[in-house]
Each structure stands twice: as structure tokens, then as C-alpha cells.
N, C-alpha and C positions, 0 to 999 in steps of 0.2 A: 225712617230707618236710622238705626244707631250708627254713628260715625265709627269707622274702623281706624284704630291707631296702631303704631308700632312700638313695642316695648321689648328691648333686649332680644331681638330676633323673632319675636312672636307677633302676629297680627290678631287683634282681638277687639271686641266692642269697647268703646271708651268707658262705659260703666264698669267694666271688668278689669280695667287697667289700674294698677296701684304700684307705688314706690315706697320703699321702707322709710319709716320715720327717722332712721339713722343715715339716710342718704345725705352726703355732704352738700349736694345741691340744695337740699331743703334746709339743712342746719347752718351752712356756711356760705351759701351762694357760690360754692366751689364747683363751677361748671361754666361751659361756654355754649353758645348757640349760633345758629344761622337761620335766616328766613329766605327761602327761594321763591320767587314769583312764578306764576304759571299763566301762560297765555295760550289759548287754543290747545290746551292739553300738553304744552311743551314747557320744559323747565328753562328759565331765563338765567343766564350767567352762572350756570351750575359749576363750571370748572373754577371760576373765580371764588365762589363760595367755598369750595373744597380746599383751595389753597389757603384761604384765610382761616378756615376751621383748623387746619393742621398747624398753622402758625400759632393760633390762640392756645391750642392744646399744648404745644411745645413750650410756650411761655409759662404755662402753669404746671409743666411737668406732668401732664396727664397723658397716659398712653392712648394712642389713637386705636379704638377697638375694631374699626372696620376699614376696608380698602375703599378707594373711590368707586370702584365698580359695585361694591356691596351697598354703599350709600345710594348710588344711582338706581340700582335694582329696587331698593326699598322705596325710594321716592316715587318711581314709576308704578310700583305695586299699589301704593297708597292712592295715587291719582286714579288708577283703574278701579280699585275697590270702593272708592268714594265718589266716583263719577265726576271728577273735577275737570272743568274746562278752563275756567279762569279762577285764580285764587292764589293761595300761598301754601307752602309746606314748611312747617316749623320743625327744626332739628335741635335737640339739646343733648349734650354729653356732659355728664358730671363725673367727679372722681369715684363715685360709687358709695357703697355701704360697707364701712369697716367694722360694723357690729356694735359700735359705741361712739360717743362723742368725744373728740379730742381736737385741740387746735393744731397739733402736729399732723402732717400728712400721714396717712396709713401706709402699711407695707406695700411694696410694689405689686404684690400678687392680688390686691383688691381689684375686682373687675369693674370698669366704668359702666355707668348706666346710660343707655341710649334710648331716647324718646323721640318719636316723630309723629306729627299729626297734620292734617290738612284743614284749611279754612276756605270755604267756597265763597268767591266774590265775583259773581257774574258781572260782566262789563267792566272789569278792573281797569282797562285802558281808557274807558270813557267816563272817568270820574268828572262830574259836572264842576267840581271845584277848580279844575284846570282852566275853565272859561272865566272864572271870577277871581281866582287867586286867593291865597291865604293872607290873614292878618296875624302878625306875631308881636310878641313883647320881648324885651330883654330882661333876663334874670341872672343873678350871680351864679357862676359855675362852681358848685360845691362838691363835685364828684372826686373820686380818687385819681391819682396821677397817671394810671395806666389805661387810658381810654382807648388805646389802640388794640387792647385785648377785648374781644366781644364776649364779655362775661354776662352771667345772668343777674348780676347785682344792679338792678334797674330802678331802685327805689327813688333816688333823687330825680332822674328824668321823669318818672311818674309824677312826682310832686310838682315839678315844673310844668308838666302838661296840665295838671289839675289847676295850677294857678292861672294858666292861660285860659282854661275853660271857665273858671270863676270870673275872669275879667272879660268874657265874651268874645275871645279871639280863638284862632285855630292852633297856635303852637307858640313855643318860646325859643328864643335864641339865647344860648348861655354865653356869659361874658366873664372873662378872666383877665385881670390886669388891664382892663379897659378895652380888650379886644374880643371879638366874637370867636368862640371856639366852633360850636356847631349847634344844630337844633336838638330837640329832645330825642329824636330818632332819625336824624337826617343830617346831611352835610349842607352847609350854607354858602351862598354865592351872591355877589352883586355884579352888575354890568355898568360900566362907565365908559362913555366914548367908544363903544364897540368892544371894549376889553372885558373879558370874564375874569373876575377876581375871586379866588377861594383860598382858604388857609392851607398852607403847606403841610405835608404829612409829617407827623411826629407822634410822640406819646400822648399829645394833648387831644387828639381827635381819633375817631374810628376811621380806619382806612377803607372807606366805602367802596363796595364792589360796583355799585351803580355809578358812583363818582368816577371811578377809573374808566368805565365804559363811556360815560358822557364826555369826559375830557378827551378821550381818544377820538370820539366822533366829532367833537368840536375842532380838534386839530385837522382831521381829515376834511372838514368843511372850511378850512382855512380861517377859522375864528381865532383871535388872539386870546391867550390865556396867561394870567399872571397869578402865581401861587404865592400868596402872602396874607398876613392877617389884616383885618380892617375893623374899624369901630362902628358902633351903632350910628353915630353921627354921620360917618362917611356913607353908611348904607342908606340913611334917610335922604342923602343928597344924590344917590345913584340914579341912573336911568331905569334900571330894572333890578329885581332881586328874585332869587328862586332857591329851592332846595332840591336835593335828590335823595332817593332811598329806594329800596327794593319794592316797596308797596306803593309809593307815591310816584315813582319814576322821576319825571321832572315836573315840579309843582311851582308855579309862579307865586311870589310873595308881593303883595300890593300895598302893605301898610306895616310900619314898624313903630311901636310905641305911639300910635295915633297919628303918625306922619305918613302921608301918602308917598309912595315911591313912584317917581316919574309922573305919568298921567293918572295914576291910581288904578290902572287896569293892567292885565298881563301884557308884557312886552314881546316884541318879535323874536328876540334871541331865545328866551325861554320857550316860546311856542315852537320855534323851529327845532330846538334841541329835543323837546318832548316828541315831536313828530319823528325825528330821525331815530331817537332811541327806541321808540315802540316799533317802528318799521323794521329796523335792523334786528331787534330782539326777536320779532316773529320769524325772521329768516334764520337766525342762528340758534334758536331754542332747540333743546334735545329731548 
């Protein structure tokens, strides 16, 4: 059965969905996106994703074309139409089609383009990698300076991910001025002496929705959290490391640039945070 997608208010088979060649998302990467996880047919952290979406649109001066309720209705409709139990809903909003190509923003009356589609991932919460952990490498962070805006310009993270793949590991941690910023599609953490360390929020990193939830759950579990930057060398000497994202939840990291982290196996802090996050997300999903 063909997947049903959402395009500008219409639900249609993916093979019939098309966007203009003049859409600025295609020509200029002039758009933003969100990815919402789905567990047991429920949307995870939906409200947080909507807050970040509106912030990203505002930073790029793109008019928000739908209300939160309309986004929610469309997400739920796509889950039903595609029979999604566990998986993801991808949402993208671009500045739209001004009818021609120009570096300058088009007039305010151009209607943004809204695209949504699902990806089915049965057993999303039971990823076997959580039992073994990821291996990562460090790469230079060559992205633009506004990483706090979740734009669709993902070429360099894709290049870093491909470098990791070519070197036989799972992901890359990007490094700027000697300090880790984040992973290719996730926020990065280390654990030392029981303290969770992760880079503070700024324009340098994406303000992860899963990051916010995990840090909240960590505080509720009386775990100590320190928001500051750290080096690859410090990470290699840590007791544990992990990443968070909407699709990986909490994923242990067991090796960085060939050096084992702690015992070389997923540690108890990451394992507990993953357990808490998945348990609470199942309760709070909408």
C-alpha cells in the first residue's frame, strides 16, 4: 500500500505528491523541520516540538501557516492513514514558492509549503544498539553559526555521518575550538563521577527536545547535571557517554576515536535515563 503524505492541507499517495522546482526549500534550504517520535500510536514530546518549530520559523521570518491544533490533527491523521504504531512523523515548513529564484526573501503574501510524512519503525524503543552502544569519531564542525534553528540545510551533518560510516563506526561528534558541540543529529553527553555533563544551550547547538526532557527526568531522579562544554580527550576519560535525539531516545556511546569509554559497555546512568525516558514518554504521549 502506498504511503499517504500531507502536502499543503491535502492527504495523497506519496507518488502523487510534488513540490514546485521554485520552492525555496529546494533552491535555498530555506525551511525548517521537526521529527516527532511515535510509540504505541502516541506522539512523543509533541508540545515541545511545536514550541521549537515556532521559534525556528520566527528566527527565519517565515509565517507559521498552521495552528498547533491543526498540526496535531494532521499528525494523528497520518498515523491512522498509515497504520503507524511505532515510528516517526517528519514535518517540514519552507518559505514557499515565490515563482522564481532570488536570494532576497519573497513578498509576505507567498504561502509557506507544509509537508508531513510518516516512517514506520516497529520496535523503535527496543533498538538493539542500546545494549551494545555506539562508537563515534570526532570531526571538525564546519556548519553555519545558527545551529539553534532547526533548518533543512543538513549537508554537512550528512557528510560527517558518511565519514563515520566509511570508518566503520556509528556516528560523529563535531568539534569546534577544541570542544564538542553535538553529534550529527543528536546532543552529546558524558558522565564523570556521577555527574552528567552536556554543552550549555546557545547558538552553537540545537536545543534538543529530547535533551530537555532527559535533563528534566535526570533532575527528578536527583542526578547531578552540569551544563558546559567538554573535549574529546575529556570524553575519552569519562565513566560513560551517551547521546539523545527524538529517534534514538537515550543511546549509550562506548567508544570515541578508538578509545573505550569506561568499561567499553553501556553504563548505568545512560541505561537508567533511557528506561525513564521511554517509560515516561509512553505515559505522556498524545
